[in-house]
Structures are given as C-alpha cells and as structure tokens.
C-alpha positions in Angstrom: 32.6 14.6 -8.4 30.1 17.1 -7.3 26.9 15.7 -5.5 23.5 16.3 -7.3 21.3 18.8 -5.6 18.7 17.7 -3.2 15.6 17.1 -5.5 17.3 16.5 -8.4 16.9 13.7 -10.9 20.3 11.2 -10.9 20.8 7.6 -12.2 23.5 7.3 -9.6 21.3 7.7 -6.7 18.7 5.0 -7.8 19.9 2.1 -6.1 22.2 3.7 -3.3 20.3 2.2 -0.4 21.0 -1.1 -1.9 24.6 -0.6 -0.4 23.5 -1.5 3.1 23.6 -5.9 3.3 20.4 -5.9 5.7 18.4 -3.9 3.3 19.6 -5.8 0.4 18.4 -8.9 2.1 15.0 -7.6 2.8 14.7 -6.3 -0.7 15.7 -9.6 -2.4 13.3 -11.9 -0.3 10.5 -9.2 -0.6 11.0 -9.7 -5.0 9.8 -13.5 -4.3 7.6 -13.0 -1.4 5.3 -10.2 -3.2 5.5 -12.1 -6.4 3.5 -14.9 -4.9 1.2 -12.9 -3.0 0.1 -10.8 -6.0 0.0 -14.5 -8.0 -2.4 -16.0 -5.3 -4.5 -12.7 -5.3 -4.8 -12.9 -9.0 -5.9 -16.3 -8.7 -8.3 -15.6 -5.3 -10.1 -13.3 -7.5 -10.6 -15.1 -10.8 -11.9 -18.7 -8.5 -14.4 -16.3 -6.9 -15.5 -14.5 -10.0 -15.8 -17.8 -11.7 -17.6 -19.5 -8.9 -19.8 -16.7 -8.2 -20.2 -14.4 -10.9 -21.2 -11.7 -8.7 -19.5 -8.0 -8.3 -20.8 -7.9 -4.8 -19.0 -11.0 -3.7 -15.8 -9.5 -5.2 -16.4 -6.5 -2.9 -17.2 -8.7 -0.1 -14.3 -10.6 0.0 -12.4 -7.4 -0.6 -14.2 -6.6 2.9 -12.9 -9.7 4.5 -9.4 -8.9 3.4 -9.1 -5.3 4.5 -11.4 -5.3 7.6 -8.9 -6.5 10.0 -6.5 -3.8 9.2 -9.0 -1.1 10.0 -10.2 -3.1 13.3 -6.7 -4.1 14.7 -4.2 -1.8 12.9 -3.7 0.5 16.0 -3.3 -2.2 18.3 -0.9 -3.9 15.6 1.1 -0.6 15.7 1.7 -0.8 19.3 2.8 -4.4 19.3 5.7 -3.5 16.7 6.8 -0.9 18.8 7.2 -3.1 21.8 8.6 -6.4 19.9 11.5 -7.1 18.1 10.4 -6.5 14.7 12.6 -9.2 12.5 11.2 -12.0 14.8 7.8 -10.8 14.7 8.1 -10.7 10.7 9.5 -14.4 11.0 6.6 -15.4 12.7 3.8 -13.4 9.9 5.8 -14.9 7.1 5.7 -18.4 8.8 1.7 -18.0 9.7 1.1 -16.7 5.9 3.1 -19.7 4.5 0.8 -22.2 6.3 -2.3 -20.1 5.0 -1.2 -20.5 1.3 -0.6 -24.4 1.8 -3.9 -24.8 3.5 -5.7 -22.7 0.4 -3.8 -24.8 -1.8 -5.1 -28.2 -0.3 -8.9 -27.2 -0.6 -8.5 -26.2 -4.3 -6.5 -28.8 -5.0 -8.8 -31.7 -3.7 -11.8 -29.8 -4.8 -12.9 -29.3 -1.4 -13.0 -25.4 -1.8 -16.2 -23.4 -1.0 -16.8 -19.6 -0.7 -17.0 -19.7 3.2 -13.6 -21.3 3.1 -12.1 -18.3 1.1 -13.7 -15.7 3.3 -11.9 -17.4 6.6 -8.8 -17.8 4.8 -9.0 -14.1 3.7 -9.7 -12.9 7.3 -6.6 -15.0 8.6 -4.1 -13.7 6.2 -5.8 -10.1 6.8 -5.1 -10.5 10.3 -1.6 -11.2 9.8 -0.8 -8.7 7.5 -2.0 -6.0 9.9 1.3 -7.1 11.8 3.3 -7.9 8.7 3.2 -4.6 7.0 3.5 -2.3 9.8 6.7 -4.6 11.1 8.4 -4.6 7.5 8.0 -0.6 7.1 9.2 -0.1 10.8 12.3 -2.3 10.0 13.6 -0.5 6.9 14.0 2.6 8.9 16.5 0.6 11.0 18.2 -0.8 7.9 19.6 2.5 6.2 20.8 5.8 7.6 17.9 8.8 7.8 19.5 10.0 4.4 19.0 6.9 2.4 15.1 6.7 3.8 13.4 8.0 0.6 15.5 5.8 -1.7 14.9 2.7 0.7 11.2 3.4 0.7 10.9 4.4 -3.1 12.8 0.9 -4.0 10.8 -1.2 -2.0 7.8 0.4 -3.7 9.3 -0.4 -6.7 10.0 -3.8 -6.3 6.5 -4.5 -4.6 5.0 -2.6 -8.1 7.0 -4.9 -9.8 5.9 -7.9 -8.7 1.9 -6.6 -9.3 3.3 -7.0 -12.8 4.9 -10.3 -12.7 2.8 -12.0 -10.2 -0.8 -11.4 -12.1 0.9 -12.1 -15.6 2.7 -14.9 -14.6 -0.7 -16.1 -12.5 -2.8 -15.5 -15.8 -0.5 -18.0 -17.7 -0.1 -20.3 -15.0 -3.8 -20.7 -14.5 -4.1 -21.6 -17.9 -1.3 -24.4 -17.7 -1.7 -25.6 -14.1 -4.8 -24.1 -12.8 -5.8 -21.9 -9.7 -4.3 -24.6 -7.5 -0.9 -24.4 -9.0 -0.7 -20.7 -8.2 -1.4 -21.2 -5.0 1.1 -23.8 -4.4 3.9 -21.5 -5.8 2.7 -18.7 -3.5 3.5 -21.0 -0.6 6.8 -22.0 -1.7 7.8 -18.1 -2.1 7.6 -17.3 1.5 10.8 -19.4 1.8 12.9 -16.6 0.4 11.6 -13.7 2.9 12.0 -16.2 5.7 15.8 -17.1 4.7 16.5 -13.4 4.2 15.2 -12.2 7.4 17.2 -15.2 8.9 20.4 -14.1 7.2 20.2 -10.5 8.6 23.3 -9.0 10.8 21.2 -7.1 13.4 22.1 -6.0 16.8 20.4 -7.5 19.8 17.1 -6.2 20.5 16.4 -4.7 23.8 12.7 -4.2 25.0 12.5 -0.8 26.8 12.4 -0.8 30.6 9.9 1.8 31.1 6.3 1.2 29.2 3.5 2.8 29.8 -0.2 0.9 30.0 -0.7 -0.7 26.4 -3.8 1.0 25.7 -2.1 4.2 26.7 0.2 3.8 24.0 -2.3 3.2 21.5 -4.0 6.4 22.6 -0.6 8.3 22.5 -0.1 7.4 18.6 -3.7 9.1 17.9 -2.9 12.0 20.0 0.8 12.5 17.8 -1.5 12.5 14.7 -4.0 14.9 15.8 -1.2 17.8 16.9 1.1 17.4 14.0 -0.8 19.0 11.2 1.4 17.6 8.2 0.8 14.0 9.1 -2.8 14.5 9.8 -3.5 15.9 6.5 -1.4 13.2 4.9 -3.1 10.6 6.8 -6.7 12.2 5.7 -6.1 12.1 1.9 -4.6 8.5 2.7 -8.0 7.3 3.7 -9.9 8.9 1.2 -8.1 7.6 -1.4 -8.4 4.3 0.0 -12.2 4.4 0.8 -13.1 5.6 -2.5 -10.1 5.1 -5.1 -8.4 1.9 -4.6 -11.1 -0.4 -4.4 -11.1 -0.5 -8.5 -8.7 -3.1 -8.6 -11.3 -5.3 -7.0 -13.3 -4.9 -10.3 -10.9 -5.6 -12.8 -12.4 -8.8 -13.5 -15.8 -7.3 -14.3 -13.7 -5.1 -16.7 -11.9 -8.2 -18.1 -15.2 -10.2 -19.0 -17.7 -8.1 -19.7 -16.2 -4.8 -21.1 -13.0 -6.5 -22.9 -14.5 -10.0 -23.4 -10.7 -11.4 -22.4 -10.1 -14.1 -20.5 -7.2 -14.8 -17.6 -4.6 -13.3 -20.0 -6.5 -10.2 -20.4 -7.3 -9.8 -16.8 -3.8 -10.8 -15.9 -2.7 -7.7 -18.1 -5.2 -5.5 -16.6 -4.1 -6.5 -13.0 -0.3 -5.9 -14.1 -0.8 -2.5 -15.9 -0.6 -0.3 -12.7 2.5 -2.4 -11.5 4.1 -1.0 -14.7 3.3 2.4 -14.0 4.6 2.1 -10.4 7.7 0.3 -10.8 8.6 3.5 -13.3 7.3 6.0 -10.4 9.3 4.2 -7.8 12.3 4.2 -9.8 11.8 8.0 -10.4 11.4 9.0 -6.9 14.3 6.6 -6.2 16.5 8.8 -8.2 15.0 12.0 -7.0 16.5 11.5 -3.5 14.5 13.6 -1.0 11.9 15.6 -2.5 10.8 19.5 -1.1 7.3 20.6 -0.5 6.0 16.4 0.1 3.0 17.5 0.8 2.2 19.6 -2.1 3.5 16.4 -4.4 1.0 14.4 -2.4 -2.1 16.1 -3.3 -0.9 16.5 -7.1 -0.4 12.8 -6.9 -3.8 12.1 -6.2 -5.3 14.9 -8.8 -3.5 12.6 -11.2 -4.6 9.0 -10.2 -8.2 10.7 -10.2 -8.0 11.9 -13.7 -6.7 8.8 -15.4 -9.0 6.5 -13.3 -12.0 8.4 -14.5 -10.2 8.0 -18.5 -9.7 4.2 -17.7 -13.7 4.0 -16.6 -15.1 5.7 -20.0 -12.4 3.8 -22.3 -13.4 0.8 -24.5 -10.3 0.0 -25.9 -7.9 -2.5 -24.6 -4.6 -0.7 -25.4 -6.2 2.7 -24.1 -7.2 1.4 -21.0 -3.7 -0.5 -20.3 -2.1 3.0 -20.7 -4.7 4.7 -18.6 -4.1 1.9 -15.6 -0.3 2.4 -16.2 -0.4 6.3 -15.3 -2.9 5.0 -12.4 0.1 2.8 -11.1 2.2 5.2 -11.4 0.6 8.3 -9.8 -0.8 6.0 -6.9 2.6 4.8 -6.0 4.2 8.3 -6.1 1.5 9.4 -3.7 2.3 6.1 -1.1 5.6 6.2 -1.5 5.9 10.5 -0.5 3.2 10.1 2.2 5.2 7.2 3.7 8.4 9.4 3.9 6.6 12.2 5.2 5.5 10.1 7.7 8.5 8.6 8.8 10.5 11.5 8.7 7.8 13.4 10.9 7.5 10.6 13.5 9.7 10.1 16.3 11.1 6.5 16.6 9.7 5.4 19.5 6.1 6.0 18.1 7.3 4.9 14.4 5.2 1.5 14.6 1.9 3.2 15.7 1.8 6.1 13.3 2.8 3.7 10.3 0.0 1.3 11.4 -2.5 4.4 11.2 -1.0 4.9 7.9 -1.5 1.4 6.8 -5.0 1.2 8.1 -6.0 2.9 5.0 -6.2 -0.4 3.4 -8.9 -1.3 6.1 -11.2 1.2 4.3 -11.0 -0.8 1.5 -13.3 -3.0 3.3 -16.0 -0.6 3.2 -15.1 0.9 -0.1 -15.2 -2.2 -1.9 -19.0 -2.7 -0.4 -19.9 0.6 -1.6 -18.4 0.3 -4.8 -19.6 -2.9 -5.4 -23.5 -1.7 -4.4 -23.0 1.3 -6.7 -21.7 -0.9 -9.6 -24.7 -3.2 -9.0 -27.1 -0.1 -9.5 -25.1 1.9 -12.1 -22.6 -0.5 -13.8 -19.3 -0.7 -13.1 -17.6 1.5 -15.2 -19.9 4.6 -13.6 -19.1 3.3 -10.3 -15.2 3.7 -11.2 -15.8 6.9 -13.0 -17.6 8.4 -9.6 -14.8 7.0 -7.5 -12.3 9.0 -9.3 -14.3 12.3 -9.3 -14.7 12.0 -5.5 -10.7 11.4 -4.9 -10.1 14.5 -7.1 -12.5 16.6 -5.3 -11.0 15.7 -2.0 -7.5 16.3 -2.8 -8.6 19.7 -4.6 -10.4 20.5 -1.2 -7.5 19.5 1.1 -5.0 21.4 -0.5 -6.6 24.4 -0.8 -7.5 23.7 3.0 -3.5 23.7 3.7 -3.0 26.4 1.5 -5.0 28.8 3.7 -3.7 27.2 6.9 -0.4 28.4 5.5 -1.4 31.9 4.8 -2.9 32.5 8.3 0.1 31.2 10.0 2.4 33.4 7.8 -0.2 36.4 8.4 0.3 35.7 12.3 3.6 35.5 12.0 4.2 39.0 10.4 1.9 40.8 12.9 4.5 42.7 15.1 4.4 42.3 18.9 2.9 45.2 20.9 5.9 47.4 22.3 6.3 47.2 26.1 5.1 50.7 27.6 7.5 52.7 29.6 6.0 53.4 33.2 8.0 56.8 32.9 
C-alpha cells in the first residue's frame, strides 16, 4: 500500500511512535502521573481561592510555581545535557512524590497555611524545571527522527487528556473526599512513571570526555538561539503567549464563582474544556505526520488562540464559554507541539537540553504574567483583563509573522541579485 504523502492526514499514522517499547512505557507512565498533577493543580487552586478569596493571591501562586523555570531554566538545560536523563527523571519524580505527600499531610491534619503552599509550590517548580526538559529530551532518543513529530504530538495529547481527566476527577473528589484526598491520589500516581522509567531498556549512558566550562555551555545555548532565526522567532512568540495569554487558567476560579456561579464541579469543567480541545488537536497533528511550513503554522495557531480567548472573556453562557475554551486549548496545543518539533528538528543533539530549557522557560514568564493579569483584573475585572491578554497575543503574532515575511522577501531579493562578472584585464 502506498505511504500517505508528507503532511497529509492518515489515521494509520496516529499511534506510529507507540511501536517503540521505551516510548510506549513513557507514554503509559505519563498518563497516570500527569492526571495526578492536574488533579493537584485543581485542588491547589480551589484551596487557595477558598482560603483567601483573592485573585491577586491566585496570581501570586502562579508566580511562585513558574518563577523557578525562568531563573533556573538555562542552568537546568545545561545539567540535562551533562547527565543521564533517565536517572535525572527518576530523581525528579521521587522528589515530586515527596512534595505531594507533604502537601497532603499538611491539609489532612489541618495545619496548612498560605505560606506553606508558597514554599511547596516553589519546591515543585524547581523540580519541574529539570523534569520537563529531561523528559522532552528523552523522547528525542526513544524514537527515530522521522517519528519525532508523531511522538511529540502524542505526548502533548496525553498531557492534554490528563488536563481533562484530572480536573474533572478532582472536582468530583473534592466533593467526596476533600482537597486532602486529591493530594493523596496525586502522590500515589507518581509510582506509575517511576516504574515506567525503571522498566526502560536503554543503552548505557556515557558522559562526554571533552566538556567545556559549565557556564560557557550555558552561554553557548543563548548564542545558538541568537544565530538561528527560525528558533529565535518561535521562542519569541512562545514567550509572549506565556507572559500574556497562558495565565488565563489561573483565573478560571473567578469565572466559575463570580460569572457562572458554579461550584467545584463547574470549575472542573472550565479547567477540563481546554484539555478536550488539546487532545483532539494533538491527535490530529499526530495523524498529519510532518507539517510543511511549520513556522507559519505556529503564527496562525496563536492568532486562533487569541480570537477564542477574547470570545471566552465576553461570554456569559457556560456552554458557549466551554466551547470557546475547547478551541483555546486546541489552538494552544497545536502551537506548542509544532513549536517544540521545530526546535527539536533545528537543534543539534548536543545542544538539545539547553535549547529546550530555553523553550520551557516560557512557563517561567507565567510568574510575571499572572501577577500582571491579576493586577489588571483587580482594576478592570477579570473578564476585561482576559480580553486584553488575548488582544495583545494576537497583535504580537501578526507583527512577528509580517516580520518573518519581510525577512524572507529580503533574503530572496538578495539571492536574485546577479554577482558582478569578472573584468577581463585584457
């Protein structure tokens, strides 16, 4: 049977990277681990909102969770390039499990205070700075290069599916067993990813004999981004979306209670809706194989994200808002997955940890974005602040797209200029 052309949709390609045992193990472990993570995130946000009733403190919590990525991201990337990635993941997952058990104990024994949550969130943010970069770098070694887009899209889909299952299950569990119960379930879920990592059959990791100064390696990552225009433009847009657009999720408790007058179950639905769209979008990308003109696709995805985020901010219907959030999630995961693939395709293997760490540093910008949106929300209201963030993201994508077009036209014009012919001295 003829193979579908590159960039065409084919259902047979959807799970092609799952043929590889090591990636399949990571995939299965990720299902359970991330479901618990998002259950805890939902319970954590609900706990803070019910304790403080403050949009600003919700933003402060986002700041604490994301700021370690911004401050330590580049250092973490250099460490990932130096260390055995599987052993590093085993360490980070065990530390995250300890954090989850500590969180559960504080809530269960009614000892929890807001500053406890701040410390725990700062700790898990630091752990995840290493964890996410190491996990994404490991995917690059588990499948052939031709399957990389499929593997990244499937991984994005399962993370997005966890965003659906985790908050939905969390909303139900809070009503049944309380916030402490959600935290305990998350702590137990880490056993799945730890077992998956132990079962992988990977070649013995060997450290490079020739290594540069550690800080020189960190600087080398920044230098590569500066000289690669495609990676630079993708990272720039990722930073803008993370700073201005992505923090909307931190303020969904406000929409749930003040706009739609819903309880934990309604809040869970609002959190889950973007995940529904993201799952569908990720599976569609996995079925497409490699996409031509990935950079243009990235810009268009951000424009769609901006449009539906603004529509959500104006909606006062729960059903319409859920539909808008589905599309917000679909366009956002399309942007993230294709941007991730672009970076991994463009980056040499020896620099992959450092460049991916710079990509995931965009989540560190949530720390400033949540504070900014929280401050604007305190002045203008959360819906208007959300609409403003969508507008800024859309304008930024349009400007960067136009800038890339002008650069291509300039480069094409220079290539068409004929070289001067040599003058015959005779």
